[in-house]
N, C-alpha and C positions, 0 to 999 in steps of 0.2 A: 446314340449314347455319347456322353461327354468325353470319355477316354479316347474313343475312336476319332471324335471331332478334333480333339487337341493334337492327336498324333498327326492327323492330316494337316492341321494348321502349322505344326512345326516343320513338316516336310515342305509346305508351301513357302514358309519363311526361309528355310534352308536353301531352297532352289533359287531364291532371288526373284521369284515371280511377283512378290508383293501381295497386298491385300487392300480391301477398301472397307468403308464403314459398315457395309452390308455383312461382310464376313464377321466383324466384331459383334454386331447386333445378334447374329445367329449364335455365336459362342456364348455371349452374355445370357441370352434366353435359355440356352442349354443348362448353364449354371443355375439359373433361377429354378428350372424344372426339377433339378436334382439336389438343390440346396448345397451346391458345391462352392463354398465360400472361398476356399484356397485358390482355385483356378479363377474364380470371379475376380479376386483381387489382382491376379496376374493380368487379366484382360483390361481391368480398370487402369492399371499402371501403363499398359500399352497405349490406351486411349490418351492418357495424359502426355506420354512421350511423343505421340504423333500430333499433339496439339488439337485434338478433336473434341475437347470438352464442350465447345459451343454447339456441337451437333445435338439438337434437342432430342432426336430419336435415340441416340446412343446414351445420353445422360439419363433420360427417362428409364431406359432399360437397366442402367446401373442402379438407379434408385430402387427399381423393382427387385433386382437381384439381391441387393443388400437386405431389403425388407424380408424377402422370402427365406433368406439365410439367418434371420433373427438378428442381424447387425443393424439395428435401427438407428444407432448413433451415426454410423457411417452413411446410412441412407439420408438422414437429415442433413448431414454436412454437404453431401452432393447436391441435395435439393436447394439448400440455402445459397449455394455459390453459383447456381445456374442463372445466367443472364436473362434467358427467355424460358418461359414455362407455359405449356398449353394445358387444356383440361385433362389430357391423358397423364401428364406429369403430376398435376395436383391429385388426381385420382389414385395414382400409384403410391403417392406419399400417404394419402388418407387411408388407403387399404393397408399399407404397411403398419401404420400406427394402430389401426383397429385390430389387425391380426396378431400384433405383438403385445396386446394388453394395454395400450395407451389410448383408451377411448376418449378420455377428457381432452387430451392433446389433439386428437383427431377432430373433435367438435370445435376446438379453438381455431384449428387450421382452416376449417370450413368457413368460419366467420371471416378470417383473413382473405380467403378465396372470394367471398362475396364482396369484401371491401375493395378488392382489385378488379371487380366486375368480370370475373371468370364464370361463365354459365356452367353449372353442374350438369352432367349427363346422368343417365339412369344408373350406371355402374357406381358413380360417385354416391348417389343417393342411397343405393342398397348398402354400401359400406357404412354410411352414416346411420342407417336404420339399425345395423348390427351394433354400432357404438351405443346408441340409445338403449337398445335391449340390454347390453352388458351393464350399463349404469343404472338401469331402471328409470331412465329419464323420460317420463311420459310427455311432458310439454314439448321437449325438443323432438321427440318421436312424432308427435302430431304435426309439428312444424315441417318435418321432412316429408310426411305423408301429404301435407298441403302442397309442397314443392312438386311432388309427383303429379298432382291434379292440375296445378297451375300451368305446368310446362307440357301437359298433354302426353306424358309418357304412358306407354301401353301398360295396362295392368295384366301382365303375363304371369305365368305360374311362379317364376323366380321372384318377381317383385312382390306379388301378393303373399307368397310364403314368408318372405323377409318381414313384411308388415304384420302378418299373423304372429310370427315369433316375437316381434317387438311388443305388440300389445299384450300377448300372453305373459311375457317376462316383466312387463310394467304393471301387471295385476288386472288388466282390463280384458278378461277372458271373453266377455260378451262382445266387445269390439272385434276381437279375433274371430269369434263365431260369425259375425255379420259378414266379414270379409271372406271367410271360408265359403259360406253358402252362396255369396254372390259369384265366387269364382269356381264353384264346383263343376260348372258346365265345361270347364277346360279339361276335365277328366284327367287330371295329372296326379301322379302318385306323390310328387314332392309336396303338393298342396295338402294332401291328406296326412302325410307324415308330420308336417308342421302342426296341424290341428290336433293330431293324436298326442304329440309331445306336449303341446300347450295344455290340453286337458289333463295329461299325466302330472305335470308339475303343480297343477291346482288340486290334485287329489280326486279328480273326476274320472275315475277309471271306467265306470259304466258308459259314460259319454264317449270315451276313447274307443271302447269296444263297439259302440254304435257307429262310429265313422268307419271302422274296419268292416262291419256288416254291410254298410252301404257300398263300400268298395267292392265287396264280393258280389253284391246284387247287380252292380253296374259292370261287372266283369273287368274291373280294373285290377291288374296284377300287382300284388304287394311285392316289395323287395326286402333286402336285408334290413334296411333302415326302418321299414315299417314294423318289423318284429322287435327290433331294439326299442322303438318307441312304445309299442304295445306292452312289452314285458316290463318296461320302466313304469308305465301307467298302472299296471296291475300291482307292481311292487309298492307304489306309493298309496295304493288304496286297499291293500291287504287281500287282493283277489287271487288267492293261491290256486284254487281249482281252475279258474279261468286261465291263469297264466300257464299252468301245467298243460292244459289242453292245447293252448297256442304253441307252446314250445315243441310239443310232440307232433303238431300238425305241419310245422314248417317244411320238413323234408318229405313227409308223407303226402301232403296235399299240394305243396307249391314247389317242390324240388329245390328247396333252399337248405343247404347244409349249414347247421349251426356253426357260427364262428366263435372265437374266444369272447367276443363282446356279448353274444347271445348267452353263452354259458355264464358269464359274469352277471348278467341281468337276472337269469333264472336263479342262480345261487343267492343273489341279493334278495330276490322275492322270498325264497324259502327262509333265509337267515333272518330277515326282518320279522317274519311271522313266527319265528321261534322254532322252525323245523331244522334245527342245527344238525341233527344226525343225518337227516335226508340230504341236506346240503353238502355235508362232509362226504357222504357216500357218492353223491353226484360228482364231486370234485375228483374222487378216486377213479370214476368210470370214464372221465373225459379221455377221448382217444389220443389227444396230444398232451404235451406237458402243460399243465394249467398256467395261465399267465398270472402276473402279479395282480391284475384287476380282479380276477376270479378269487384269488386268495384274500385280497383286501376286503371283498364283499363278505366273505365268511368271517373274517376277523372283526369287521364292524358288527356283524350279528352277535358274535361272542361278547362284544362289549355291551351291546344293548341288553342282552339277556344274561349278562354277568357269568358267562361260562369261562372262568379264568383258566382252567387247565387246557381246554381246547384252544383258547385264545393264545396262550403262551406257545403252544406247539405250532400254530399257524404263523405267529409272528417270527419265531425262530427260522421257520422255513422261508418266509418272505425275506428276512434279513440276509440269508445265505444267497438268495436269488438277486436281490437288489439292495445292497448294503448302504446306498446313498439316498434312498427314498425316505425323506424326512417324515412323511405321513405315517409310515409304519412304526417308527420309534415313538411318535406322539401317541398313536393309538395304543401301543403296548404300555407306554407310561401311564396313560389314562386308565387302562384296565387295572394296573397295579395300584394307582391312586385310589380308585373307587373301592379297592379291596383293602385300603389302608396299609399296603406293603411299601412303606416309605423307603426302606433300604434298596428295594428293587427299583423304585422310582429314581432314586439318586444314581444308581448304577447306570440306568438307561440314559439319563440326562448327561452323565459323565461321558458315556460312549458317544453321545451326539457331539459334545464339545471336542472330543479327541478327533472325530471324523469331520469336524467343521460344518456340522449341520445346524440350521437354525429354524425355530418354529415360525410359521407364517403368522404374523400378528393379526388378531381379529379386528375387523373394522366394519362399520355400518355407514351407509350412504342415505341421505335424505335430500330430496329436491324441494326447495322453498323459493318461491319467486322464479327467477330464471337461473338460479345457481344450485349446484349440487354440493352439499356439505359432507365432509368425511369426519367420522368420530372413531377414535381408537379406544380400546378398553383402558379405563383408568385415566383417560385424557382430561386434564384440567387446564389445558392451554387455551381453550376457546374464550373469546372476549366475554361471552355471556355465561361463563362458568358459575358465577355466584347464583344467578337465577335458576340455572339448570339444577344445581346441587340442592337448592331450597325446594324446588318443585319435586324432585325425586324423594326428598325426605318426607314431604307431605303425602306423596303417593304411597310411600312405604307404610306410614302410620295408618292411612285409610285402608290399604290393602290388608294389613294385619288385623285391623278392627273388623274387617269383613270375613276373616277366617284364613287368610293367607299365612302359611308357615314356610319360612325359607328352607329350601332343600340344599343344605350345605355340602352334600355329597358331590354337588356339581363343581365345587371348588377343589381343584386338583393340586392343592398345596398343603403342606403340613404346618398349619397355623391354627390359632385358637378360634373358637366359634364366632366371637364378635368380629374378628378380622375377616372371617369367611363371609359373613353377612355384608360387611362393607365392600368386599371385593365383588360380590354378586351385584351390588347396586352400581358398580362402576363398569359393568358390561356395556359394550359399545352400542347395542340396540336400545338399551334403556336411555343412554345419553341422547341418542338420535330421536327417540320418542319424546323425551322431555323438551328438546329443542323444537320439535314439530308442534307440540302443544302450546309452546310459548309464542310461536311465530306464524301460526296459521289461524284463520277465522274459527270461532267457536262452532263446533259441530261438523267441521269439514273432515274429510278422510285423511289419514296419515299413512304414508307409504314408505317403507324402509327396505333397503337392500343390504344383506349381510353376506360377507365372503365365506363364512364358515357355517357349520350347522348350529342352529339355535339350541342352547342347553335346555334341559328340562325345567329348571327354575325360571329362566326367562320366559319360557313358553307359558308356564303357570301364571306368573305375575302379570304378563301382558293380557291374559284373559281378565284378571281382576281390574287392571287399569282401563280396559275397554269399557267395562261396566261402570266404573267410577266416573269417567269423563264423558260417558255417553257418546263415544266416537268409534267408528270402524278403524281398525289398525291393520294394515296389510304388511306382512313381513315376508320377504323372499330370502330364504337362506340358500346354502349351497346345494340343497336337495330339492326344495319344493317351495310352494306358497302356503302361507298361513293367513287366513282371513279371520281376525278376531272381532266379534260383534257381541255386545251385551254379555260378556263373560263366557262365551263359547268360541271354539275354533273350528274352522271348516275341516281340519284334518281328523277331528274326533279323537284327538290324542294319539293318533297313529301316524308316525312319520319316520 
């Protein structure tokens, strides 16, 4: 434990016995393991005072410590000032950027690493695979996969699982399947969990259950993550009865006691399907104080099925538990907006301002060529804005001629109807789709990644667009994948 280690370190210094770089490395690693930024800074200062910054092992450990404590700016500063860096140093920095949400920066750093002729190891490549998965960057993901092959790295369960996750998150579920079945002989639960989760995010719940059945046939013991993945898959496919059976079999058949995460998944399953009373009853029966994740799952169901009274009760309870969680205020504001209770909307937004909370801006990513482009809602700053706007106007007219009627209830602002329609056509995924149509070959697939949930109207209009332009459009939102082909979506309007 870090407190005991530091107490011993202070006694060591106080006795005049001195210490060496090995002592400092051990302490820094202890801070990394416990995310102890305060003591990590103390040790870093000690390293500087002792003039040990040139010690590559120590400085690499400091980069890792700052990264794991979420202090990515400090980690970058240390990394940039190092005179010598080895593959472990580069990997520590790449992992830090990846794990702290700077996936694009991590990929740029990898390019710099290649320019400096530093050979990546398998840990480096796994970190990059996770970055590609986060960005939905299939081309770069395939490139990293090729690195694995060219460098002869073992395709063990960890590496294959990362690649399965990447291909699934980039919309290539069949590529993920091929890797899974090639690696199934490894008989590893991590591999199965990745495939179950991949099927789940694509709405292929029955296929996810098929992997679980195969695990049982092969006497491969499922773990807690297996059931989180299975319940999530059932939730995205509306498999309520199957999910209920799985939830109750965890402890009975596998001696796995349901955790807060399992309860959250099961509540989400029931809530999405409209079983709000049963979900609420389950929340009250949980043997421990329900977590915010559990209550947020129920709140989300209340919004989907427009149960305003229950939603307000759950939101009030959530705010009392976690009053700085922006998502709770946004969801409650959305519930009020959809009910046209604008005074209540203004009150919630005012409360957010007082508490210094800001809504996460919606954005969508699209990879064209070798570059990932980002579009924000209402963003007219792109150099090709004129062409994007004209194409969207053409799409609107064609969609309306085909029967599309804008669902302005998706606009959560108190403005007139024409302004609501205009705001809908400024949603980030529509801008990204238009950019893709303008900058990719006719007939080619368009792949979008969005950071938030797709709204109902964008979901509807994308079905129309896919039929008009005769192209498959894949959208990965915060919850799952949507494959739009010829006016239909793979989710069957359930998500």
